[in-house]
Each structure stands twice: as C-alpha cells, then as structure tokens.
C-alpha positions in Angstrom: 3.4 14.3 -8.8 3.0 10.8 -7.3 5.2 8.0 -8.6 3.9 4.4 -9.0 6.5 2.0 -10.5 5.4 -1.6 -10.8 7.9 -4.2 -12.1 7.3 -7.9 -12.9 10.7 -9.7 -12.8 12.9 -12.6 -11.5 10.9 -15.6 -12.7 11.3 -18.7 -10.5 10.5 -22.2 -11.8 8.7 -24.2 -9.0 9.1 -28.0 -9.1 6.5 -29.7 -7.0 3.5 -31.9 -7.7 3.1 -29.6 -10.7 5.6 -27.3 -12.4 4.9 -23.7 -12.8 6.7 -20.3 -12.8 6.2 -17.5 -10.3 7.0 -13.9 -10.9 8.2 -11.2 -8.5 6.1 -8.1 -8.3 8.0 -5.1 -7.1 6.4 -1.8 -6.2 8.0 1.6 -5.6 5.6 4.5 -5.0 5.1 7.8 -3.3 1.3 7.6 -3.5 -0.1 7.4 -0.1 -3.1 5.3 -1.3 -0.6 2.4 -1.1 0.1 0.9 2.3 3.8 0.4 1.5 6.2 2.7 -0.4 8.4 -0.3 -1.4 7.3 -3.9 -1.5 8.0 -7.3 -3.2 5.7 -10.3 -3.4 5.5 -13.3 -5.8 2.6 -14.6 -7.9 2.0 -17.2 -10.5 0.0 -16.8 -13.8 -3.1 -18.4 -12.5 -3.3 -15.8 -9.7 -3.2 -13.0 -12.3 -6.2 -14.7 -13.9 -7.9 -14.7 -10.5 -7.2 -11.0 -10.1 -8.7 -10.1 -13.5 -11.8 -12.1 -12.7 -12.1 -10.3 -9.4 -11.9 -6.9 -11.0 -14.4 -7.9 -13.7 -16.9 -9.1 -11.1 -16.4 -6.1 -8.8 -16.7 -3.6 -11.7 -18.9 -5.1 -14.4 -19.2 -1.7 -16.1 -15.5 -1.9 -17.1 -13.5 -4.3 -19.2 -10.3 -5.3 -17.4 -7.0 -5.2 -19.3 -6.1 -8.3 -21.2 -3.7 -10.9 -19.9 -1.1 -12.7 -22.1 -2.4 -15.9 -23.7 -2.2 -19.3 -22.0 0.2 -21.8 -23.7 0.9 -25.4 -24.1 3.0 -27.1 -21.4 6.0 -27.5 -23.7 6.3 -23.7 -24.1 5.7 -22.7 -20.5 9.4 -22.7 -19.5 10.9 -21.4 -22.7 13.0 -18.3 -21.7 11.8 -16.2 -24.6 8.2 -17.0 -23.7 8.7 -16.2 -20.1 10.3 -12.9 -20.9 7.3 -11.9 -23.1 4.9 -13.0 -20.5 6.6 -11.0 -17.8 6.3 -7.8 -19.8 2.7 -8.5 -20.5 1.9 -9.1 -16.8 3.7 -5.9 -15.9 1.6 -4.0 -18.5 -1.5 -5.6 -17.1 -0.8 -4.4 -13.5 0.2 -0.9 -14.6 -3.0 -0.4 -16.6 -5.0 -1.7 -13.6 -3.6 0.9 -11.2 -4.2 3.6 -13.8 -7.9 2.9 -13.8 -9.5 4.9 -10.9 -12.1 2.2 -10.0 -9.6 -0.6 -10.0 -7.1 1.5 -8.0 -9.6 1.7 -5.2 -10.2 -2.1 -5.1 -8.7 -3.9 -2.1 -8.2 -7.0 -4.1 -5.7 -5.2 -6.3 -3.7 -3.7 -3.4 -3.6 -7.0 -1.5 -2.5 -8.8 -4.7 0.5 -6.6 -5.3 1.5 -5.7 -1.7 0.9 -8.8 0.4 1.7 -12.5 0.4 -1.9 -13.5 1.0 -3.1 -16.3 -1.2 -6.1 -15.6 -3.4 -8.4 -17.6 -1.2 -7.1 -15.6 1.8 -7.9 -12.3 0.1 -11.4 -13.7 -0.6 -11.7 -14.5 3.1 -10.6 -11.0 4.1 -13.1 -9.4 1.8 -15.8 -11.6 3.2 -14.9 -10.8 6.8 -13.3 -14.2 7.6 -9.7 -12.9 8.0 -8.6 -10.4 10.6 -7.0 -7.0 9.9 -4.1 -8.1 12.0 -3.4 -11.1 9.7 -3.6 -8.8 6.7 -1.2 -6.3 8.3 1.3 -9.2 9.0 1.0 -10.3 5.3 1.8 -6.8 4.2 4.7 -6.4 6.6 6.3 -9.6 5.2 6.4 -8.0 1.7 7.7 -4.6 2.8 11.2 -3.6 1.8 11.2 -0.2 3.5 8.3 0.1 5.9 5.2 2.2 5.6 4.7 4.8 2.9 7.0 7.7 3.7 4.3 10.3 2.7 1.9 8.5 5.1 4.6 8.8 7.8 5.1 12.5 7.1 1.4 13.2 7.4 1.2 11.3 10.7 4.3 13.3 11.9 2.6 16.6 11.0 -0.5 15.6 12.9 1.6 14.6 16.0 3.5 17.9 15.8 0.3 19.9 15.6 -1.1 18.1 18.6 2.2 18.8 20.5 2.0 22.4 19.5 -1.6 22.6 20.9 -0.4 21.2 24.2 2.4 23.8 24.4 -0.1 26.6 23.8 -2.3 25.3 26.5 0.6 25.2 28.9 1.6 28.7 28.1 -1.9 29.9 28.6 -2.1 28.3 32.1 1.3 29.6 33.1 0.6 33.3 32.1 0.7 35.7 35.1 -2.6 37.0 36.3 -3.6 40.1 34.3 -1.4 39.3 31.3 -1.9 37.6 28.0 -0.5 34.2 26.8 1.4 34.4 23.5 -1.4 32.6 21.7 -5.0 33.2 22.8 -8.5 32.4 21.7 -10.9 35.3 20.9 -12.6 34.7 24.2 -9.4 34.8 26.2 -8.4 38.0 24.3 -11.6 39.7 25.3 -11.4 38.6 28.9 -7.7 39.6 29.2 -8.0 43.0 27.6 -11.0 43.9 29.8 -8.8 43.2 32.9 -5.5 44.7 31.7 -4.5 48.2 30.9 -1.2 47.1 29.1 -0.9 46.7 25.3 -1.3 43.3 23.5 1.6 41.9 21.4 1.1 38.9 18.7 3.8 36.8 19.1 4.4 27.9 13.7 12.3 -3.3 -3.3 17.7 -15.6 -12.6 15.8 -18.2 -12.7 16.0 -21.0 -10.1 14.3 -24.2 -8.8 12.2 -24.6 -5.7 11.2 -27.8 -3.8 7.7 -28.6 -2.5 8.6 -27.3 0.9 7.3 -23.8 1.1 7.4 -21.4 4.0 4.9 -18.9 5.4 3.8 -16.5 2.8 4.8 -18.7 -0.2 2.5 -18.9 -3.2 0.3 -22.0 -3.1 
C-alpha cells in the first residue's frame, strides 16, 4: 500500500517590507505519482489561497477543502494561532491529495514539491517556463532524490533490456546446427529442421528572516 505523509511544520516569521509567516511542507511518500519520495519546500498562507483557487478553477465540479480563516494582523504571530493554522493547512493538503482529480493536477504537485512561486507555476502551465527549470525547482526541494519506486521500475526496465541483449548475443554465438538457450518460435522451427539432436529449455522554531532572499525563496 502506497504511503503519502504530508506535514506542515517549522513556522518562520519573515520581516521585510511586510511581515508574514511561512510554513515548511514536508512530503514522504512511496507513491510513484510523486516526482520525489522525500521533499521539503516553504509556503505562506496567501499561496495556499492561490492553490485552492487553482483547484476550484481547474475542477469546477468539485468543492475544494476549506482553508483556516484569515485573521487580524495582531493575531497573526500569536503562537497558539500559528499552531492551529499549521494543523489546518496540513489537513487541507492531505484532503487535496486524497481527491483523485486534485491528485492528478500539476498545480498541486508543483506547490508541494518545488520552490516555484505561484506565478512561475502559472507560467509553466501556460507554456512559458521550461521543463528544465521545473526539474531544477524540484531538485532544490529534494531530500533524497527521485522516488525510489520510480528508480526500481527504471532499473527493472534496464535489466530487461540488458537481458535481451544477452539473449541476442547467445543466439549469434550458437554453433551451426545447434540451438541457443532462448529461442523464438521461428528460430526453433528452423533449428529443429536442421538438427537431429534433442532440444533442452534452459530470469525530509520559529526564527526571523531579512529581506534578502536567495534562489527558490518564497516571494
């Protein structure tokens, strides 16, 4: 059974031209629908509002999960308020990935497993941002590389291709008049018609930040 664990944690108070709090979104999963098996990114509340609107616009037949209420400025940095908000944001994301149509939406995946800004996600969906830039934004959020199940599938494919090459080599190296260990029906028919021998069948504390932000920081 696939595991999808989403945590909203580690609030950080940003002090810049405006004051706001960002929240870390950590994902641990074995579901190969996710690009990364383990990732961490950071979002602010207004970006969660953007995601909800995106899902509502993309899937008008569904009502998106509710977000926690907005609040007056004086309450925004109260520890108890922040704790309650974090839990509500976590519940919001968990319910989103449990809905099949939302789970297939690129906006949701890029929101929780990349450091693209909301406007950059819009640009990508509208063809104005390259796949390479998106891959870089995902890589910056990775805490363990690609999804392990995805890697296992790729390895199985590579092993199968290698096995085919070995079989082809065995077939070419077989002595004239004898059978390779693995043969196609056509090869079997041809070989048996020219041989009198028998055939053997051998398989991812609160703190303050300055206005200076680096690449991938939430704007």
